[in-house]
MIKOL-847654 format. One record per residue: chain; z negated, x negated, y negated of N, C-alpha, C in turn; residue in one letter. Coordinates in pm, whole numbers, always signed. Atoms other than C-alpha are relative to their C-alpha. Last residue first. Example, Ala and Ser with C-alpha at 12.3 -4.5 7.8 and 13.67 -1.06 7.14 Angstrom:
<mivexs>
<mivex cadena="A" n_pz="+6" n_px="+82" n_py="+119" ca_pz="-714" ca_px="-1367" ca_py="+106" c_pz="-73" c_px="+77" c_py="-109" residuo="S"/>
<mivex cadena="A" n_pz="+0" n_px="-89" n_py="+119" ca_pz="-780" ca_px="-1230" ca_py="+450" c_pz="+0" c_px="-90" c_py="-120" residuo="A"/>
</mivexs>
This chain:
<mivexs>
<mivex cadena="A" n_pz="+55" n_px="-162" n_py="+60" ca_pz="-202" ca_px="-2744" ca_py="-6475" c_pz="+118" c_px="+64" c_py="+18" residuo="H"/>
<mivex cadena="A" n_pz="-114" n_px="-47" n_py="+69" ca_pz="-138" ca_px="-3113" ca_py="-6271" c_pz="-63" c_px="+136" c_py="-25" residuo="K"/>
<mivex cadena="A" n_pz="-72" n_px="-100" n_py="-52" ca_pz="-456" ca_px="-3322" ca_py="-6201" c_pz="+137" c_px="+140" c_py="-63" residuo="P"/>
<mivex cadena="A" n_pz="+36" n_px="-147" n_py="+27" ca_pz="-482" ca_px="-3605" ca_py="-6368" c_pz="+55" c_px="+141" c_py="+128" residuo="E"/>
<mivex cadena="A" n_pz="-77" n_px="-111" n_py="-25" ca_pz="-484" ca_px="-3974" ca_py="-6163" c_pz="-55" c_px="+130" c_py="-77" residuo="I"/>
<mivex cadena="A" n_pz="+124" n_px="-78" n_py="-89" ca_pz="-617" ca_px="-4254" ca_py="-6344" c_pz="+92" c_px="+126" c_py="+38" residuo="K"/>
<mivex cadena="A" n_pz="-65" n_px="-157" n_py="+102" ca_pz="-350" ca_px="-4515" ca_py="-6449" c_pz="-76" c_px="+91" c_py="+174" residuo="K"/>
<mivex cadena="A" n_pz="+71" n_px="+14" n_py="+156" ca_pz="-469" ca_px="-4897" ca_py="-6351" c_pz="-41" c_px="+193" c_py="+1" residuo="G"/>
<mivex cadena="A" n_pz="+106" n_px="-78" n_py="-64" ca_pz="-186" ca_px="-4960" ca_py="-6105" c_pz="-124" c_px="-21" c_py="-65" residuo="Y"/>
<mivex cadena="A" n_pz="+62" n_px="-99" n_py="+103" ca_pz="+168" ca_px="-5042" ca_py="-6146" c_pz="-166" c_px="+13" c_py="+76" residuo="T"/>
<mivex cadena="A" n_pz="+129" n_px="-32" n_py="-21" ca_pz="+343" ca_px="-5304" ca_py="-5875" c_pz="-80" c_px="+41" c_py="-142" residuo="I"/>
<mivex cadena="A" n_pz="+88" n_px="-16" n_py="+108" ca_pz="+711" ca_px="-5350" ca_py="-5881" c_pz="-189" c_px="+79" c_py="-24" residuo="E"/>
<mivex cadena="A" n_pz="+19" n_px="+120" n_py="-49" ca_pz="+955" ca_px="-5347" ca_py="-5612" c_pz="-121" c_px="-92" c_py="-110" residuo="G"/>
<mivex cadena="A" n_pz="-111" n_px="+76" n_py="+4" ca_pz="+1114" ca_px="-5033" ca_py="-5690" c_pz="-16" c_px="-182" c_py="-45" residuo="K"/>
<mivex cadena="A" n_pz="-83" n_px="-10" n_py="+94" ca_pz="+826" ca_px="-4901" ca_py="-5799" c_pz="+47" c_px="-36" c_py="+46" residuo="D"/>
<mivex cadena="A" n_pz="-84" n_px="+121" n_py="-39" ca_pz="+463" ca_px="-4997" ca_py="-5544" c_pz="+184" c_px="+150" c_py="-83" residuo="V"/>
<mivex cadena="A" n_pz="-138" n_px="-46" n_py="-72" ca_pz="+200" ca_px="-4801" ca_py="-5641" c_pz="+110" c_px="-108" c_py="-71" residuo="R"/>
<mivex cadena="A" n_pz="-55" n_px="+152" n_py="+4" ca_pz="-228" ca_px="-4865" ca_py="-5717" c_pz="+205" c_px="+106" c_py="+25" residuo="L"/>
<mivex cadena="A" n_pz="-153" n_px="-4" n_py="-37" ca_pz="-427" ca_px="-4539" ca_py="-5875" c_pz="+80" c_px="-143" c_py="+21" residuo="S"/>
<mivex cadena="A" n_pz="-14" n_px="+91" n_py="+7" ca_pz="-794" ca_px="-4503" ca_py="-5984" c_pz="+147" c_px="-1" c_py="+123" residuo="F"/>
<mivex cadena="A" n_pz="-94" n_px="+13" n_py="+64" ca_pz="-930" ca_px="-4194" ca_py="-6067" c_pz="+97" c_px="-108" c_py="+33" residuo="G"/>
<mivex cadena="A" n_pz="-78" n_px="+113" n_py="+22" ca_pz="-1230" ca_px="-4255" ca_py="-6072" c_pz="+127" c_px="+24" c_py="+30" residuo="C"/>
<mivex cadena="A" n_pz="+63" n_px="+53" n_py="+137" ca_pz="-1425" ca_px="-3920" ca_py="-6147" c_pz="+49" c_px="-102" c_py="-28" residuo="D"/>
<mivex cadena="A" n_pz="-106" n_px="-100" n_py="+108" ca_pz="-1192" ca_px="-3732" ca_py="-5866" c_pz="-44" c_px="-69" c_py="-171" residuo="P"/>
<mivex cadena="A" n_pz="+124" n_px="-40" n_py="+112" ca_pz="-1356" ca_px="-4034" ca_py="-5625" c_pz="+91" c_px="+99" c_py="-152" residuo="N"/>
<mivex cadena="A" n_pz="+97" n_px="-100" n_py="+50" ca_pz="-1136" ca_px="-4056" ca_py="-5371" c_pz="-65" c_px="+51" c_py="-76" residuo="T"/>
<mivex cadena="A" n_pz="+135" n_px="-65" n_py="-57" ca_pz="-879" ca_px="-4307" ca_py="-5440" c_pz="-104" c_px="+137" c_py="-16" residuo="C"/>
<mivex cadena="A" n_pz="+94" n_px="-125" n_py="+94" ca_pz="-568" ca_px="-4337" ca_py="-5481" c_pz="-115" c_px="+22" c_py="+86" residuo="A"/>
<mivex cadena="A" n_pz="+186" n_px="-47" n_py="-65" ca_pz="-331" ca_px="-4594" ca_py="-5274" c_pz="-56" c_px="+93" c_py="-91" residuo="W"/>
<mivex cadena="A" n_pz="+94" n_px="+2" n_py="+120" ca_pz="+88" ca_px="-4576" ca_py="-5347" c_pz="-143" c_px="+27" c_py="+50" residuo="A"/>
<mivex cadena="A" n_pz="-8" n_px="-30" n_py="+136" ca_pz="+386" ca_px="-4629" ca_py="-5164" c_pz="-105" c_px="-38" c_py="-61" residuo="K"/>
<mivex cadena="A" n_pz="+119" n_px="+28" n_py="+108" ca_pz="+205" ca_px="-4645" ca_py="-4869" c_pz="+41" c_px="-77" c_py="-114" residuo="Y"/>
<mivex cadena="A" n_pz="+58" n_px="+57" n_py="-11" ca_pz="+537" ca_px="-4593" ca_py="-4624" c_pz="-100" c_px="-71" c_py="-82" residuo="M"/>
<mivex cadena="A" n_pz="+96" n_px="+143" n_py="+62" ca_pz="+824" ca_px="-4557" ca_py="-4764" c_pz="-130" c_px="+33" c_py="-6" residuo="V"/>
<mivex cadena="A" n_pz="+105" n_px="-17" n_py="+31" ca_pz="+1090" ca_px="-4240" ca_py="-4609" c_pz="-75" c_px="-170" c_py="-45" residuo="S"/>
<mivex cadena="A" n_pz="+120" n_px="+49" n_py="-143" ca_pz="+1373" ca_px="-4297" ca_py="-4645" c_pz="-79" c_px="+3" c_py="-27" residuo="A"/>
<mivex cadena="A" n_pz="-42" n_px="-101" n_py="-43" ca_pz="+1648" ca_px="-4071" ca_py="-4912" c_pz="-107" c_px="-16" c_py="+150" residuo="G"/>
<mivex cadena="A" n_pz="-108" n_px="-104" n_py="-147" ca_pz="+1853" ca_px="-4241" ca_py="-5052" c_pz="-75" c_px="+31" c_py="+73" residuo="E"/>
<mivex cadena="A" n_pz="-108" n_px="-55" n_py="+117" ca_pz="+1622" ca_px="-4306" ca_py="-5409" c_pz="+138" c_px="+89" c_py="+172" residuo="Q"/>
<mivex cadena="A" n_pz="-71" n_px="+84" n_py="+148" ca_pz="+1307" ca_px="-4381" ca_py="-5204" c_pz="+118" c_px="+68" c_py="+13" residuo="G"/>
<mivex cadena="A" n_pz="-102" n_px="-11" n_py="-2" ca_pz="+1044" ca_px="-4085" ca_py="-5001" c_pz="+115" c_px="-88" c_py="-113" residuo="Y"/>
<mivex cadena="A" n_pz="-116" n_px="-57" n_py="+81" ca_pz="+708" ca_px="-4092" ca_py="-5047" c_pz="+112" c_px="-35" c_py="+23" residuo="D"/>
<mivex cadena="A" n_pz="-175" n_px="+35" n_py="-27" ca_pz="+388" ca_px="-4210" ca_py="-4835" c_pz="+110" c_px="+106" c_py="-116" residuo="S"/>
<mivex cadena="A" n_pz="-56" n_px="-192" n_py="+42" ca_pz="+13" ca_px="-4179" ca_py="-5003" c_pz="+115" c_px="-88" c_py="-12" residuo="L"/>
<mivex cadena="A" n_pz="-208" n_px="+8" n_py="-46" ca_pz="-209" ca_px="-4467" ca_py="-4822" c_pz="+47" c_px="+122" c_py="-131" residuo="P"/>
<mivex cadena="A" n_pz="-64" n_px="-51" n_py="-126" ca_pz="-582" ca_px="-4326" ca_py="-4949" c_pz="+96" c_px="-63" c_py="-14" residuo="I"/>
<mivex cadena="A" n_pz="-179" n_px="+72" n_py="+10" ca_pz="-851" ca_px="-4599" ca_py="-5111" c_pz="+103" c_px="+114" c_py="+74" residuo="L"/>
<mivex cadena="A" n_pz="-17" n_px="+143" n_py="-84" ca_pz="-1205" ca_px="-4517" ca_py="-5026" c_pz="+126" c_px="+26" c_py="-91" residuo="L"/>
<mivex cadena="A" n_pz="-108" n_px="-112" n_py="-64" ca_pz="-1418" ca_px="-4326" ca_py="-5327" c_pz="+32" c_px="-132" c_py="+92" residuo="G"/>
<mivex cadena="A" n_pz="+11" n_px="-36" n_py="-24" ca_pz="-1779" ca_px="-4535" ca_py="-5469" c_pz="+69" c_px="+121" c_py="+126" residuo="N"/>
<mivex cadena="A" n_pz="+34" n_px="-41" n_py="-128" ca_pz="-1682" ca_px="-4815" ca_py="-5538" c_pz="-140" c_px="+107" c_py="+63" residuo="N"/>
<mivex cadena="A" n_pz="+47" n_px="-117" n_py="+45" ca_pz="-1524" ca_px="-4691" ca_py="-5892" c_pz="-113" c_px="-106" c_py="+117" residuo="C"/>
<mivex cadena="A" n_pz="+75" n_px="-75" n_py="+195" ca_pz="-1343" ca_px="-4967" ca_py="-5950" c_pz="-122" c_px="+77" c_py="-11" residuo="K"/>
<mivex cadena="A" n_pz="+121" n_px="+64" n_py="+43" ca_pz="-1367" ca_px="-5128" ca_py="-5607" c_pz="+1" c_px="-35" c_py="-116" residuo="Q"/>
<mivex cadena="A" n_pz="+29" n_px="+7" n_py="+175" ca_pz="-1278" ca_px="-4858" ca_py="-5465" c_pz="-45" c_px="-76" c_py="-13" residuo="C"/>
<mivex cadena="A" n_pz="+114" n_px="+38" n_py="+5" ca_pz="-1388" ca_px="-4948" ca_py="-5012" c_pz="+106" c_px="+21" c_py="-178" residuo="K"/>
<mivex cadena="A" n_pz="+82" n_px="+47" n_py="+105" ca_pz="-1078" ca_px="-4954" ca_py="-4792" c_pz="-133" c_px="+31" c_py="-104" residuo="P"/>
<mivex cadena="A" n_pz="-102" n_px="+31" n_py="+46" ca_pz="-943" ca_px="-4719" ca_py="-4463" c_pz="-95" c_px="-85" c_py="-160" residuo="L"/>
<mivex cadena="A" n_pz="+97" n_px="+20" n_py="+42" ca_pz="-1041" ca_px="-4795" ca_py="-4163" c_pz="+73" c_px="-28" c_py="-125" residuo="E"/>
<mivex cadena="A" n_pz="+46" n_px="+153" n_py="+107" ca_pz="-774" ca_px="-4702" ca_py="-3948" c_pz="-92" c_px="+16" c_py="-92" residuo="M"/>
</mivexs>
């Protein structure tokens, strides 16, 4: 699978992330995140609503 280039920074790639739904079912490609840590762009789907632009920060 060829990963798309991040349109925000043009440096990183967008990688797909999976999760589990409320009922425990697997949700493929629930979110996409940029591999460039300086960019941190993300796009995600929650209950049918799309959110994007929130920078991903490391947890301490």
